[in-house]
C-alpha positions in Angstrom: -15.7 1.4 -8.6 -16.1 -0.6 -11.8 -18.9 0.8 -13.8 -21.5 -1.0 -15.8 -19.5 -0.1 -18.8 -15.9 -1.1 -17.9 -13.1 1.1 -19.2 -11.3 0.0 -22.3 -8.5 -2.4 -21.2 -4.9 -1.4 -22.1 -2.0 -3.0 -20.4 -0.5 0.2 -18.8 -3.9 1.4 -17.6 -4.8 -2.0 -16.2 -1.5 -2.1 -14.3 -2.1 1.4 -13.0 -5.5 0.4 -11.8 -4.0 -2.6 -10.0 -1.1 -0.7 -8.5 -2.4 -1.0 -5.0 -0.6 0.7 -2.1 -0.4 -2.6 -0.4 3.3 -3.4 -0.5 4.1 -0.1 1.2 0.9 0.1 3.2 0.9 -3.3 4.9 3.0 -3.7 8.0 2.4 -5.2 11.5 -0.2 -3.7 13.8 1.4 -1.5 16.5 1.0 -3.3 19.8 2.4 -0.7 22.1 2.3 3.1 22.5 4.9 5.2 20.8 6.9 4.6 17.6 7.9 1.3 16.1 9.9 0.3 13.0 9.5 -2.5 10.5 11.6 -3.2 7.4 10.3 -4.6 4.1 12.6 -6.1 1.5 11.4 -5.8 -2.1 12.7 -8.0 -4.9 11.6 -8.5 -8.5 8.8 -11.1 -8.4 10.1 -13.1 -11.4 13.9 -12.9 -11.1 14.3 -12.4 -7.3 16.7 -9.4 -7.9 16.7 -7.0 -4.9 15.0 -3.7 -5.9 14.5 -1.5 -2.8 13.8 -1.4 0.9 10.8 0.0 2.8 11.4 1.5 6.2 8.0 1.7 8.0 7.8 4.0 11.1 4.4 3.6 13.0 3.0 5.5 16.0 0.2 4.1 18.0 -1.9 5.3 21.0 -1.8 3.8 24.5 -4.9 1.7 23.5 -3.1 0.2 20.5 -4.8 2.3 17.8 -2.5 3.1 14.9 -2.3 6.9 14.6 0.3 7.6 11.9 2.9 6.1 9.7 5.9 7.3 7.8 7.4 5.1 5.1 10.8 5.8 3.6 11.8 3.9 0.4 15.5 3.3 -0.2 17.5 2.0 -3.1 19.7 -1.0 -2.5 22.6 1.4 -1.7 20.6 3.1 1.0 19.6 6.3 -0.9 16.1 7.5 0.1 14.1 8.2 -3.0 10.5 8.2 -2.0 8.4 8.9 1.1 4.8 8.4 2.2 3.1 9.9 5.2 -0.2 8.4 6.5 -2.7 9.8 9.1 -5.2 7.2 10.3 -7.0 9.4 12.8 -9.8 10.6 10.4 -10.6 7.3 8.9 -8.6 4.2 9.8 -9.6 2.2 6.7 -9.3 5.1 4.3 -6.6 7.3 5.8 -5.3 10.5 4.6 -1.9 10.1 2.9 0.7 11.7 0.6 3.2 9.9 -1.4 6.1 11.5 -3.4 8.8 9.9 -5.5 12.0 11.9 -6.3 13.0 9.7 -9.2 10.2 10.9 -11.5 8.2 13.4 -9.5 5.2 11.2 -9.3 2.8 12.1 -6.4 -0.5 10.8 -5.2 -2.7 10.8 -2.1 -5.8 11.4 -0.1 -6.5 14.8 1.5 -8.9 15.3 4.4 -10.0 18.7 5.8 -12.8 21.0 6.7 -13.7 21.2 3.0 -14.2 17.4 2.7 -12.0 14.6 1.4 -10.4 14.4 -2.0 -8.0 12.2 -4.0 -5.2 13.5 -6.2 -2.5 12.3 -8.6 0.4 14.1 -10.3 2.2 12.2 -13.0 5.7 13.0 -14.2 5.6 16.2 -16.2 1.9 16.6 -15.8 -0.5 18.8 -13.9 -2.0 17.8 -10.6 -5.5 16.1 -11.0 -7.9 16.0 -8.1 -11.4 14.7 -7.5 -13.8 14.2 -4.5 -13.1 11.0 -2.6 -15.6 8.3 -3.6 -18.2 7.7 -0.9 -19.4 4.4 0.7 -17.3 1.9 2.6 -14.1 2.7 0.9 -10.7 1.2 1.7 -7.6 3.2 0.8 -3.8 2.6 0.9 -2.6 1.6 4.4 -6.2 1.1 5.5 -6.2 -2.3 3.8 -4.3 -3.7 6.7 -6.9 -2.5 9.1 -9.6 -4.0 6.9 -7.9 -7.4 6.8 -7.9 -7.7 10.5 -11.5 -6.6 10.8 -12.6 -9.1 8.2 -10.3 -11.9 9.4 -13.2 -14.2 10.7 -14.9 -14.0 7.3 -11.8 -14.5 5.3 -10.6 -17.5 7.2 -14.1 -19.0 7.1 -13.8 -19.2 3.3 -15.9 -16.2 2.3 -15.1 -14.1 -0.8 -15.4 -10.7 0.8 -16.1 -7.7 -1.4 -14.0 -4.5 -1.0 -14.1 -1.2 -2.7 -10.4 -0.1 -3.0 -9.3 3.4 -4.0 -6.9 3.6 -6.9 -5.5 7.2 -6.7 -3.9 7.1 -10.2 -7.5 6.7 -11.6 -9.1 9.1 -9.1 -11.7 6.4 -8.3 -12.3 3.1 -6.6 -12.7 -0.5 -8.0 -14.6 -3.5 -6.7 -12.4 -6.3 -5.5 -13.0 -9.7 -4.0 -10.6 -10.8 -1.3 -10.5 -14.5 -0.3 -8.2 -17.2 1.2 -6.3 -19.4 -1.2 -4.6 -21.6 1.3 -2.7 -21.8 4.6 1.1 -22.1 4.8 1.7 -23.7 8.1 1.3 -20.9 10.7 0.4 -18.4 8.0 -2.6 -17.6 5.8 -2.5 -16.5 2.1 -5.2 -14.2 0.8 -5.8 -13.1 -2.8 -7.1 -9.8 -4.1 -8.8 -10.0 -7.5 -10.8 -7.3 -9.4 -14.5 -8.1 -9.7 -16.4 -8.6 -12.9 -14.7 -8.8 -16.4 -11.5 -7.1 -15.2 -10.9 -10.0 -12.8 -10.4 -12.4 -15.7 -7.9 -10.1 -17.4 -5.9 -8.3 -14.7 -3.3 -10.0 -12.5 -4.1 -10.8 -8.9 -2.2 -9.8 -5.8 -1.4 -12.2 -2.9 -0.7 -11.3 0.7 0.5 -13.7 3.4 -0.3 -13.0 7.1 0.9 -14.7 10.3 -1.8 -16.8 11.9 -0.6 -15.9 15.5 -0.6 -12.1 15.4 -2.1 -11.3 11.9 1.1 -9.6 10.9 1.9 -9.2 7.2 4.8 -11.5 6.2 4.8 -11.2 2.4 3.3 -9.3 -0.5 3.4 -10.6 -4.1 2.1 -8.6 -7.1 2.0 -5.0 -8.5 3.5 -2.5 -6.1 2.4 1.1 -5.8 6.0 2.0 -6.7 6.5 2.5 -10.4 9.6 2.1 -12.6 12.3 4.7 -12.6 10.5 6.7 -15.3 7.3 6.8 -13.2 5.3 4.8 -15.8 4.4 1.2 -15.0 4.0 -0.3 -11.5 6.8 -2.7 -10.4 5.9 -6.4 -10.0 7.5 -7.3 -6.7 7.7 -9.7 -3.8 8.1 -7.8 -0.4 9.1 -9.8 2.7 8.7 -8.5 6.2 11.1 -10.9 8.0 11.2 -9.3 11.4 8.4 -8.0 13.7 8.3 -4.3 14.5 10.7 -3.0 17.2 10.6 0.2 19.3 12.1 3.3 17.8 12.9 6.6 19.7 11.0 9.7 18.5 14.2 11.6 17.7 15.4 8.8 15.4 12.0 8.9 13.6 12.3 12.6 13.1 15.7 12.2 11.5 14.5 9.6 9.2 11.3 11.5 8.3 13.4 14.6 7.4 16.0 12.9 5.2 16.1 14.6 1.8 15.0 12.5 -1.1 17.3 11.9 -4.1 16.8 10.1 -7.4 18.5 6.7 -7.7 18.0 3.7 -9.9 15.7 0.9 -8.6 15.7 -1.1 -11.8 18.9 -2.7 -13.0 
């Protein structure tokens, strides 16, 4: 959460604070029991150059509740270089998750267990840092998608809805405002901007959702994925051109077990 005395602003640190796990977290809500797959295509936001592909594998219960997600990130040649596992069962809007990137060794996540909940980050070449998970009505990682659907009436009514979003790389949360910035035919565009002074300095993030089924169609802004060295977040546009489709469990197991290898995302 942004404190009364905001942190000193430096470009890399501001970018890290804004590296929301939205591009990898947001995908269509599961609408049937079992596993479903959805593909996200990421390109450089400025040049349009293809960077990587996200393979989202989601499992839902018979009542439609999302239970877990596995995301595999692939270079343009198909090499799997990063993976994230998400468990929604403890807290749908702030789920437990673990992310690892074989290019640099960067890791981050939220852990939940009998001893409580914590957030951790491990930067390339550094030691693992860990802290208790901030309290309150927190939103984390893939839980943002759940939050958007819960707040849909307020967002589409023109409200600027406050949200405390966890930034694992800083081991804390920040106050954001989320609001609609226009419709695009059968879709709605929402903007995330940091509250307070940081909102005037830091770049915003836009997400576009389908009006009909509230499915994410596009993400534009700073990704949770970093450059090949593991330093600065990538500025991307991620399109989800096709709705989720059913996936057999054995195929999911194979994908989830694929060994990660370093490859180049940047040109």
